[in-house]
N, C-alpha and C positions, 0 to 999 in steps of 0.2 A: 406837818407841824411837829415841833420838837416835844417829845413826851418826857425826856430825861437827859440830863447832862452828866457825863462821867469824866473823871480825870484822876490823876495820881496825886493831886493836891500839893504838889511842890509849890514853893513861893513863885510869884509871878503869874504867868499865863494860866497855869493849871488851876491855881486857887481862885483866880479871878473868875474863871468859868463856873466853879462851884458856888462862889458867893453871888454871882449874877443869877444863877438858877434859884438859890434860896430866896433872894430878894424878889424875884419874879414869880414865886410860888410854883416853880417847876421842880419836879422830882430830881434828885441827884444821887450819885453813888460813885463807885469806882474802887479800884484796888490800890493799896498803899504798900510800900516796901515793909519788910519785917521791922518791927519796932516803931512803926509809924514815922520813920525817919524823913526829915526834910532839912534843907539847908539852914533853917532857923531853929533847929532842934527837933521837936516832934510835932506832927500834925495835931492841932488841938482836938481834944475829945468832943468838942461841941459839934464836930462833923460826924454825927452818929451813924450815918449811912455809908461811911467808907469802911472798907474791910482790909485788914492786913493779909498779904499773900503769904501763905504758909510755906516756909522753906525757901522763900525767894527774896530778891532784892529789887533794885531799880529796873533792870532789863526785864525780869519776869513780870513785874507790875505793869510795865509799859506794854508788853505783849498781851497780857490779859485784858487791859483796857481797850486795846485795838480790836481784839477778838470779840469782846462783849458789846462793841458799838456797831452802828450801821455805817459810820464814817467818822473821820477825824479831821479837825481843823488844827493846823500847826501854825502858831504865831511866832514871828521873830523879826529880826532885822538882817537882811542880807541872806547869805548862804546858810543852809541848815547845817548845824554842827552837833556833835556829841549826842545827847539824848533826843534832840529833835530829828537828827538824821537817822537815829535808830528807829524812831517812831515811823518815819517815812518808809524805811526798809521793811519793817514788820507789816505795815499796811499793804505794801506790794506783795510780800510773801503770802499774806492771808487773803489776797484779792479783795481788800477793803478800800473803798474810795477815800481819798484824802485831799485836802486843799491846803496849800502853803500860802499863808497870808504874810507877805513881806511888807511890813509896815513902813519901810522906806519908800516903797514903790506904789502900793495900793493905798491911795489917799481916801477912798470911800469904800471900805471893806464890807459894810453892812449889806448893800444890794448884791455884791458878789457872793457873799456867804448865803444869803437867802435864796438866790438863784440856784446855787449848788445844792442846797438842802432839798429844794423842789426837784431838781434834775435826778438826784439819787434817792429820793423818797426817804430821807433820813428822819428817823424817829428818836433814836438814841445817839447822841452826839458826844464824841470824845473830844475834849479840849486839851491841847498840848502846846508846848512851846518853851521859850526861854524862861529861865528862872530869874528872880528879881535881881540877884547880884550880878548877873551877866547883862541885864537889860533894865536899868533903872527906869521906872515909870511905866513899864509894860503892864503891871497889875491894873492900874487905873484905866489904861487905854483898852485893854482886853475886856475888863468888866463892863465898861460903857458899851463896847461893841456888842457883846453878848446880850446885855440887857435890851438893846435895840433890836437884835435879831429875834429875841423871844417875845417882843411886843406883837 
């Protein structure tokens, strides 16, 4: 059973995971880039359990969230690119399980994610994936998926 959701709180998939955790009463956390940077400006202060990474930026934040989790789910459409590809690379480097949910292909992701969580005994789940500007609508889709996973 998931005890905590972490992410870097970028718009889109990351922030959807955090918001789903908050709405579901599940603990949350994670590392942010220096200055609480996100594509929509700064990550709002209402996310009190998120911490800025000292002396680091997006790649360092991504690395620490991978390390601090038991496993990572990466949401997107099609091939992993940019930050999502880096997340996968870091998970491999640190021998952390990851699951790529291609929302174009996997039409019922909730049972896939739940089975993966059980298989890997995931307690702290890192949520990663496309940001809102690159995948319109991903926030709502991921938030709904994670809420169902946490039920």
